[in-house]
C-alpha positions as CSV (number, residue, x, y, z in Angstrom):
1,M,-87.1,64.1,9.9
2,G,-85.5,61.6,7.3
3,R,-83.6,62.7,4.2
4,E,-86.5,61.9,1.9
5,S,-88.4,64.6,3.8
6,L,-85.9,67.3,2.8
7,P,-87.1,69.7,0.2
8,R,-86.0,69.2,-3.6
9,W,-83.9,72.6,-3.3
10,W,-81.7,71.2,-0.6
11,Y,-80.3,68.7,-3.0
12,V,-80.0,71.2,-5.9
13,G,-78.1,73.6,-4.0
14,A,-76.2,71.0,-2.2
15,A,-75.2,69.7,-5.7
16,V,-74.3,73.1,-6.9
17,L,-72.4,74.2,-4.1
18,G,-70.5,70.7,-3.8
19,L,-71.6,70.3,-0.4
20,G,-72.7,66.6,-0.6
21,L,-76.1,65.4,1.0
22,P,-76.3,66.1,5.1
23,T,-75.1,63.6,7.4
24,W,-77.6,62.1,9.9
25,S,-75.7,64.0,12.6
26,Q,-76.3,67.4,10.6
27,L,-80.1,66.1,10.1
28,T,-80.4,65.6,13.9
29,S,-79.0,69.0,14.8
30,M,-81.3,70.5,12.2
31,Q,-84.2,68.8,14.0
32,Q,-83.1,69.6,17.5
33,H,-82.9,73.3,16.3
34,E,-86.6,73.3,15.4
35,W,-87.4,71.5,18.5
36,L,-85.5,74.4,20.4
37,N,-88.4,76.7,19.3
38,S,-91.2,74.3,20.1
39,P,-93.3,74.7,23.6
40,A,-91.7,71.6,24.9
41,A,-88.5,73.6,25.1
42,V,-89.5,75.3,28.4
43,S,-89.7,74.0,32.1
44,H,-91.7,74.8,35.0
45,I,-90.4,74.7,38.6
46,G,-92.3,76.1,41.1
47,D,-92.2,79.8,40.5
48,L,-89.5,79.5,37.8
49,T,-89.8,79.3,34.2
50,G,-86.8,77.9,32.5
51,K,-86.1,78.4,28.9
52,A,-83.9,76.2,26.6
53,K,-82.4,79.1,24.6
54,R,-81.0,80.8,27.8
55,A,-78.9,77.4,28.8
56,A,-76.9,77.3,25.6
57,M,-73.8,78.6,27.0
58,D,-73.9,76.8,30.3
59,Y,-74.4,73.5,28.5
60,R,-71.7,74.3,26.5
61,R,-69.3,75.1,29.5
62,F,-70.7,72.4,31.7
63,C,-72.1,69.5,29.9
64,V,-71.0,69.2,26.4
65,G,-67.8,67.5,27.2
66,C,-69.8,64.5,28.7
67,H,-73.0,64.6,27.0
68,G,-72.2,65.8,23.4
69,E,-73.3,68.5,21.2
70,L,-76.3,66.5,20.4
71,G,-77.0,65.4,23.9
72,D,-76.5,61.7,23.1
73,G,-74.0,60.8,25.9
74,N,-71.2,61.0,23.3
75,G,-69.1,63.9,24.4
76,E,-65.2,63.8,24.2
77,N,-64.9,62.8,27.7
78,A,-67.6,59.9,27.5
79,A,-65.0,57.3,26.2
80,W,-63.3,57.3,30.2
81,L,-66.4,57.5,31.9
82,D,-68.0,54.9,33.7
83,P,-71.0,54.8,34.2
84,K,-71.4,56.5,30.9
85,P,-73.2,60.0,30.7
86,R,-76.8,59.9,30.0
87,D,-77.9,59.8,26.2
88,F,-80.7,62.6,26.5
89,T,-82.1,61.8,23.1
90,L,-83.8,58.6,24.3
91,G,-85.7,60.6,27.2
92,V,-85.0,57.6,29.4
93,F,-84.3,58.5,33.1
94,K,-83.4,56.7,36.0
95,C,-84.6,59.2,38.9
96,R,-88.1,59.9,38.2
97,S,-91.2,60.5,40.6
98,T,-93.2,59.1,37.7
99,P,-94.4,55.4,36.7
100,S,-91.7,53.3,34.8
101,G,-91.6,54.0,31.1
102,T,-93.0,57.4,31.5
103,L,-91.3,61.0,31.2
104,P,-89.7,62.6,34.4
105,T,-91.6,65.7,35.6
106,D,-89.5,68.9,35.2
107,E,-88.9,68.8,39.0
108,D,-87.4,65.6,38.7
109,L,-84.9,66.8,36.1
110,Y,-84.1,69.9,38.2
111,D,-83.6,67.7,41.7
112,T,-80.9,65.3,39.4
113,I,-78.8,68.2,38.2
114,A,-78.7,70.1,41.6
115,R,-78.3,66.8,43.6
116,G,-75.8,65.2,41.3
117,L,-75.2,61.5,41.0
118,D,-73.3,59.8,43.6
119,R,-70.8,56.8,42.1
120,S,-70.5,58.7,38.8
121,N,-69.0,61.9,37.2
122,M,-72.4,63.9,37.6
123,P,-71.2,66.5,40.3
124,V,-73.5,68.4,42.4
125,W,-74.1,71.8,40.3
126,S,-73.9,74.1,43.3
127,T,-72.3,76.7,41.2
128,L,-75.5,77.2,39.3
129,N,-78.5,79.4,40.5
130,R,-82.1,78.2,40.3
131,R,-82.8,79.9,37.0
132,Q,-79.8,78.6,35.5
133,L,-80.8,74.9,36.5
134,A,-84.5,75.5,35.1
135,D,-82.7,76.6,32.0
136,L,-80.9,73.3,31.6
137,V,-84.0,71.4,32.4
138,A,-85.4,73.0,29.2
139,W,-82.3,72.4,27.2
140,I,-82.4,68.8,28.2
141,K,-85.8,68.2,27.0
142,H,-85.2,69.8,23.5
143,F,-82.9,66.9,22.8
144,S,-85.6,64.1,22.5
145,P,-88.5,63.8,20.3
146,R,-90.3,62.0,23.3
147,W,-90.9,65.8,24.7
148,Q,-92.5,66.7,21.4
149,K,-95.6,64.1,21.6
150,E,-95.7,63.0,25.2
151,K,-96.1,64.6,28.8
152,A,-94.3,63.8,31.7
153,G,-96.1,61.0,33.8
154,A,-98.1,61.9,37.0
155,P,-95.8,61.4,40.1
156,I,-96.7,58.5,42.0
157,P,-98.5,59.0,45.7
158,I,-96.2,58.4,48.6
159,P,-98.2,58.1,51.6
160,A,-97.1,59.4,54.9
161,E,-94.2,57.6,56.3
162,P,-95.5,55.2,59.3
163,E,-93.5,54.7,62.6
164,V,-90.6,52.5,62.7
165,T,-91.5,49.4,64.9
166,P,-89.6,45.8,65.2
167,E,-92.6,44.2,63.6
168,R,-92.3,46.7,60.5
169,V,-88.6,45.9,60.3
170,K,-89.2,42.1,60.3
171,Q,-91.9,42.7,57.7
172,G,-89.3,44.4,55.7
173,R,-87.0,41.4,55.8
174,E,-90.0,39.3,54.6
175,V,-90.6,41.7,51.7
176,Y,-86.8,41.8,50.8
177,G,-87.1,37.8,50.3
178,K,-90.2,37.8,48.5
179,L,-89.1,40.2,45.8
180,Q,-85.5,38.3,45.6
181,C,-83.8,41.5,46.0
182,S,-80.6,39.3,47.3
183,K,-80.2,38.1,43.6
184,C,-78.6,41.4,42.9
185,H,-78.0,43.1,46.3
186,G,-76.8,40.2,48.1
187,V,-78.4,38.8,51.6
188,Q,-76.8,41.6,53.6
189,G,-76.8,44.3,51.0
190,T,-73.5,44.2,50.0
191,A,-74.4,43.9,46.3
192,N,-72.7,40.3,46.0
193,G,-75.9,38.6,44.9
194,P,-75.6,35.5,42.2
195,S,-77.0,37.9,39.5
196,A,-74.8,40.8,40.4
197,S,-71.9,40.1,38.2
198,T,-74.2,39.6,35.1
199,L,-76.1,43.1,35.3
200,T,-76.1,45.3,32.2
201,D,-78.4,48.6,31.2
202,D,-80.5,48.9,28.2
203,A,-77.5,49.5,26.2
204,N,-75.8,46.0,27.3
205,R,-73.1,47.9,29.4
206,P,-72.1,46.2,32.6
207,I,-74.0,48.1,35.6
208,V,-73.3,47.4,39.3
209,A,-75.9,46.7,41.9
210,Y,-76.2,49.2,44.9
211,N,-74.2,48.3,47.8
212,F,-76.4,49.7,51.1
213,T,-73.2,48.8,53.3
214,D,-70.6,51.1,51.6
215,G,-71.9,54.5,53.1
216,S,-72.3,56.1,49.4
217,R,-75.6,57.9,48.6
218,P,-78.4,56.3,46.6
219,K,-78.3,57.8,43.2
220,C,-82.0,59.3,43.2
221,G,-81.9,60.8,46.9
222,E,-81.1,59.5,50.4
223,G,-84.2,60.4,52.4
224,D,-86.9,57.9,53.2
225,R,-89.4,59.1,50.4
226,D,-86.5,58.8,48.1
227,I,-86.0,55.1,48.6
228,Y,-89.7,54.6,48.6
229,R,-89.9,56.2,45.1
230,M,-87.1,54.2,43.6
231,F,-88.2,50.8,44.0
232,M,-92.0,52.0,43.4
233,T,-90.9,53.8,40.2
234,G,-87.9,51.4,39.2
235,L,-84.7,53.0,37.5
236,D,-85.4,53.1,33.8
237,G,-82.6,52.0,31.5
238,T,-81.2,49.7,34.0
239,P,-82.3,46.0,35.7
240,M,-83.9,47.8,38.7
241,P,-87.6,47.5,38.0
242,S,-90.8,48.9,39.4
243,Y,-92.4,47.0,42.2
244,A,-95.7,49.2,42.2
245,D,-97.7,46.1,40.9
246,N,-96.0,43.5,43.3
247,I,-96.3,45.2,46.8
248,Q,-98.5,47.4,48.8
249,P,-97.6,50.9,50.1
250,E,-97.4,49.6,53.6
251,E,-95.1,46.6,52.5
252,A,-93.0,49.3,50.7
253,W,-92.3,51.0,53.8
254,D,-91.4,48.1,55.6
255,L,-88.9,47.4,53.0
256,V,-87.5,51.1,53.5
257,F,-87.1,50.2,57.3
258,Y,-85.3,46.9,56.7
259,L,-82.9,48.3,53.9
260,R,-82.1,51.1,56.5
261,T,-80.5,48.3,58.7
262,F,-77.8,47.3,56.1
263,Q,-76.7,51.1,56.0
264,P,-73.6,52.4,58.2
265,P,-75.1,54.7,60.9
266,N,-76.3,58.0,59.6
267,Q,-79.2,60.7,60.2
268,Y,-81.8,58.4,58.8
269,N,-81.5,55.1,60.3
270,R,-80.7,55.4,64.2
271,R,-84.2,53.7,64.9
272,E,-83.8,51.0,62.5
273,K,-80.2,50.2,63.6
274,E,-81.2,50.0,66.9
275,I,-84.2,47.6,66.5
276,A,-81.6,45.5,64.1
277,R,-79.4,45.1,66.8
278,Q,-82.1,44.2,69.6
279,L,-83.8,41.7,67.0
280,A,-80.5,40.1,65.7
281,L,-82.4,39.1,62.6
282,P,-80.6,36.6,60.5
283,P,-80.0,37.3,56.8
284,V,-82.9,36.0,54.5
285,D,-82.3,32.6,52.9
286,P,-82.0,33.0,49.0
287,N,-82.9,29.2,48.8
288,V,-86.4,29.5,50.1
289,L,-88.7,30.5,47.5
290,P,-91.0,33.5,48.0
291,Q,-94.8,32.5,49.0
């Protein structure tokens, strides 16, 4: 909705009342108010139906300080935050179960709010009940024009997780080299690859690669299926691409198992750590070009 689309009475009324022409932020607010009444301003998570209008007070209380009144990531706290709050108006999200470039599902947004994002100021919103979370998902959707004309992508299929074996861990090392993961994540997963210091997000802001060795939780979930999903969908808005067109599902599982060997011991990687100790695999050689 641009200024040229406003009815003539708006300009006449504004001139008579001395209001002046509306600012872009006012126009955006007006458009978002219209979207608040659209069919897209609802969410469906299992047996829950979230409604955006019910989330207004929760958003103002818990979210507006970072994400802003217009959902553009320009809340009053944003200047002091790193990484910056998500700009909901773009409709671009890191954590998705859907292919790169597509909108996330309602469940994806719900999970992100409920889980929080490690290594950021986005906390786990355990103080909110399921209905409140579902309503906030609907509220988030009313900020972007993408939800008015696009549907969420279809979640990518994740095949059953195979058994962890030494051969799979060795193959995972080969996949790590093939995809040149060490350029950002380093040869031992410590986020010190030659490209790590040059990484920026889509807004040209510095961004850091994930350090597998520091014990922090991956942003989009910590289970094996979560890690599989991350490099098969990519993290939109970041340098982390989707590898769905580059590797087969069995190779993706091998990579999951190899990445587990970098992490400190945890509930997910006992078998992988033991295999790594027995194999004593050397790090990938970044000077060897992938075949």
